[in-house]
Each structure stands twice: as structure tokens, then as C-alpha cells.
C-alpha positions, 0 to 999 in steps of 0.5 A: 827641364828634361823636356827642353833639354831633349828638345834642344839636344834633337835640334843640336849639331855634334860638337867636338864635346860629343866627339871627344866624349865618343872617343873617351867611351870607346876607348874605356871600352877597349880596356874593358875589352882587355881587361876581361880577357886578361885571364884568357891570355895570361891562362897558358903560362899561369897554369905551366907555372902553378901546375893548375888543372883544367877544372881549376882554370875554368874556375879562375876564367869564370870568376871575372864573369861572376864579378861582371853580373854582380857589378851589372846587377847590383853596382851599375843601379847605383848610377841612377843614384850617384850619377854616371861620371862618378860611377864610371870614375869608380869603376875605372879605378876598381878595374885599374887597381886590382888588374895591377894587384892580379899582376902580384898574386901569389896564390889561386884564391888571390887572383879568384878574389881579384878577378871578381873585383876587375869583373865587378868594375867592368859590369858596373861600368858598361850600363853606366857608359850606354846610359851616359851616351844615351843622354848625350846625343841627339836621337838621330845619332844617339843609336850609332853612339852607343854602337861605337861606343860598344865595338870598342869591347871586341876591339880592345879583346882581339887587339889585347891578344896580339898585344899580350903575345908580345907581353908574355914572352918578355914579361909572362903572365904577370906582365899582361895583368900589369899593363892592362892595369896601366892602361886603364888607370891612365884613362882617369885623367881623360875621364876627368877632362872629358866625360861630363855628367849627364844633365838629366841626372843633374836636373833630377838628383840636384847635387851641390852647385847642380845648375852651375855644373849643367850649365858648364856642361850645356855650354860644352855642348853648344846648347842654351843655359837653364834657370828651370829646376823641376820637382825630383821627388817622383824621379827619386821615388821611382829610382829603384830595381822595383821600378823596373818590374812595376805593373807598367813595365813588368812585361816589357822588362821580362821580355827584355830579359829574355832578349838579352839572355837569348842573344848573350847565350848565343854569343858565348857559345860561339866564342867558346866553341868555335875553335874547339869544333873546328879543330874536332872537325879536322880544320887546322888549329890556325884556322880555328884561331883565324876564324875566332878573330874574324868572328871578333873583329866583324862583330866590332863592325856589327855594333856599328852597323847595328847604330846604323841601320836602326837609325834608318830602318828602326830598332825593332826591324834591325834587332830582328833582321840582324838576328835572323840573318845571323841565325841564317848564316849559322845554318848555312855554316853547318851544312857548308864544307869546311874549306878555308874560305867559306869558314872565314867568310861564315864566321864573320858573317856570323859575327857582324850579325849576331853581336849587332843583335845584342848591341840592339838590346843595349840600345833598346834598353836605353830608349824604353827606361827613363832617364831615372831608372835608365842604368838600372834597366841597362844593368839588369838586362846585362847581368841576367842576360849573362846567365845565358853566357854561363849556361850556354857554352855549358849546355853545349859542352854536355851536347857535345859529350853526348855526340852531337856533331857541330852542324846540328850544334850551330842548328840548335843555338840558331833557333834562340838567335832567331826568337831574340829577333822576335822578341825584339821588334815586339818590344818595340813595336809595343813600347817605343813611341816611334811609328817607324819602330 
């Protein structure tokens, strides 16, 4: 069934059902981005009210990232067993409820636990949405659809900052969490209406009335109904984490994890240190904040740009090109003058290509793994990659403490980003059956 379905899908046109699905996934990623960074928005008034020291506040901020890592590694694989739609519904419900409860938190321990819960939902949902989108769009549009979906995350994070500033002035830090929780839960009926279950999943796992459900989904996509039911014994047996490290996939998986680690590490170094390093170099705080905003907004465009570029040039060449160009502009940034126009332009260029390169690994992980282990593969890549998100900013702090200047830091972190581009190209050339890649 999967072959005939995929062939029919590849020949089909984009319908309103595709667009509604894409819009739903984009909005889910927007609230995802807001929920993750809500602690950063709430931190100033929260620290004042609870008299939190910087070290304690850092622990609170790390709780969400820790939860995201656990969610991606341990919950996202359940998507291949329970279904994409059920996992997204569960993740959104956990995120929304934990955000609302966070607004009522009475102490540090309680808020840390709730931030971990929010992160668990976020980590599970990112992998589930990537797998779902990749299984609903024709191959010629798949990469772009994933890029558009993931662009919602930085847009939600950036716009959330402007919204949070208004909310805090009226409702303090509690309002930041409450607004995010309500917005997240409002998407539950949208998911029920416009987020169907993956046909690949239905025909492999065969839940109750799977054939009727699959044909209903096919009808919404304008595709012919099916009566074929394949033997799923092999697929079920392979749907485990061990399958990612089977002899035929071990090297590919380890290289893919390395690519996620390097790109996540560079991203979080830049997110964490751009404002501080610029201020320490004599740049006005307002300009440093603008540079960070330009980095994020351009990153959203870079997500879409990667999807468009990979559809035309091939995924491997696009990952390499985006990573190398981002590394190049990091080197230019290190050697340029600290004029406002140069800072903002280079921050945008670095954000566009760096975040685009990271999205390239999301797209790659959705292609190299079969549907029965796709969410597992994506989840483990994201989860292990986030260890780079933890280590890289910390190492940046160590290097700053030892007296390394802004220019030297950007040179140091440009090198692993270029290496990630080479890794992405190598995986595509060896493991993707596409002559153009």
C-alpha cells in the first residue's frame, strides 16, 4: 500500500486539505516557540518578585530545554506506535495545561517541574509534526512544507517577545504563562478538525477501523481509496530505537546525530551570546537586542529558504551551502567594524543560513528513515542534538572567562558549523537514492 499511496501522492496536486494541515502545523510551532521562550520573557519580573539569583534563574531556564531533550528522546518514539495525531494532541494538552499551571506556581521547585513538563510536550511535538508533514506532501513539495512548518518556531518566539512585553506591564509574569497556555489549548479543536492521522501509520499499525479512516483521509487529499492491507509484522518489529543503530543504519545515524549536535550547538551559542558579546564590545544594548531579533526573524526565512533550495538544488548541496555561508558570514562578522548597519545585516545573514542549515537536518532525518521509525529517528536526532545546545553556550562562557574576544569566539564556532555542512552532504550522497543529492 505504501508504494501505491506514495506514487499517488507524488502525482497529486496541493489541495485545501494540504494547506489547512500546513497552516495548523505552522501555528502549532508558533505557540511552541512562545511556550519555550516564555521563561525568558517572564524572567525579569519573576526574579524580582522571588528574589532569584542568576544561578537559580539559569537552572529555571534550563529546565525547559532539559524537558525538550527528554521528550524528543523518550516520548517522540511513541509516535511510531501510538500515531502522529494522538501524540500531537497529547503533547499540546500537556504544554497548555503546564503553562496555565505555571502561572499559578507558588515556588521555585514547582515552577521547575512545570517547565520540564512543558519541555516534554515540546520535544515530542516537534518530531511528530516533522514526521507528519513529510508523509502528507508530494516529494516535490515536501522539503518546502517542512521548512514552512518549522519557520513557525522562531516567528512565535520573536512575536511572543513583543506580546509578552505588553502582557507583563498589566499582568506581570503570570500573564506570560497564562496567555501561552490558553493559546496552546485553543489549538486542540483545530487539531481535531484539520490534523489527520498519517496514512502510512494507519496502514502499517492497523488500529480500529483503520481502513475507513485511511480512505477518509485519502478522500480529503483528492486521492483514490484503497482496499489493500499489507502485512505489518516486520514494520512493528522494526519500530524501536535499536533499529536506528542496526548494522545497515548505524554509521548514518551517528553522522546524523553529529550534524544535529554541531548545528544546535552553534545556534544556541549565537542565541545566548550575541547580545552580551556585542554589549561587552561597546555596542548599545538596544542595537544588540535588535541584532538578536534580526537573527531570529531571518532564521524563520532561512527555514523556508532551505526547503525551497533543497527542492531545486538537492538537499546535500543546500545543507553544505547554507552551513558554509553562515560560517563565512560569522568570520566576516568577527572581522568587521561594529557599525549598526553592518551588525544588523550580518546578524540577519548568519541567522538565515545557520537556521536554514539546521532545518536541513530535520528534512534529512525525515527522508533517511522509513515511516515506521521516522518519528523515532527525528526525535533522537533532535534530543541528542540539544546536548550541543547545552554544551556550546557553556563553553562560550568558559572561553569568555579566559579572555577570548568576540572576533575569536565567532571564528571558533564557525568551524563546527562548516563541518556540519560537510556531514550533511556526505549523508545525502551515500544514503539518499536521489541522483541530484
